[in-house]
N, C-alpha and C positions, 0 to 999 in steps of 0.2 A: 524443552527449550524455555529459556528465561524471557521475560519481557524485553530485556535489553538485547538479547539475540534476535528476537523477533523484529524489534525496531531496526536493528542493523540490517536485517535481511530486507525488510520493507524499503529501506533507504537504498540499498544496493540495486533492487529491481527498479525503483524510481530512477536511479542514476543511469541505468541501462536504457530506460525509455526516454529520459530527458537529460542527456549528459551536460547540456549547457546550464542546468538549473543549479542554483547555490543550495544544496541540500542541508548544509550546516545552519542556514538561516531559517529553515522551515519551523513555523510555529505549529505545535502539536494540535491545537484546536481550531486552526483555520483551514478552510477547504484547500485541497491541492489545486483545484482550478483557479482559486483566487491567488495563489502564491506562484504557481508555475504554469506555463502555458501548455496545458494538456487538452488535446482535442478528444473526441469520442474514440477514435482508433488507438490513441495513446492509453486511454482509460482501459479499453479492452486488452490491449497488450500488457498493461500493468497486472490485470487479473490473471491473465495466462502466465505471466511471469511469476506471480505469487504461487500459483498452483504448481508450476515447475520446480520452484525452490523449496516449497514446504509440503507439497503433496496434499493440499487441502483443496477439497472441491467447493467452489464458491458458486451457488445458484445465481442466476441473473437477477432474481428478486432481491438479493442481498447486496448487489453492487453499490447502492447508495449508502450502505453502512461502511464503506471504505473511503468515504469522502475526505477524511482528515487523517493525519498520522496517528493521533491518539486512538481515534475510533477503529482504525485499521488494525492496530496492534491489539486492542481490546477484542476485537471480532475474531482475529486470528488465534489469540490465545484461547478463547472459548471453543473455537472449532477443533483445535488441536487437543484440548484437554476436557472432553465432554464429561 
């Protein structure tokens, strides 16, 4: 899966969690929490959605590494292609 495909999948999962968010306006290096109104349940559902969409196991200790769009794509790329 390419970085562009991973990015698209991340945005799709985010769109399912926060359908009111303007995903096209997301800045890659800025925290999701600072850009869209995600609470802790939304964050957990986001991780669950990523696992369901990509089959990647994400340990709880790694959740902070998914804080931005760019970091999320980088993390998932590394986990999918060890």
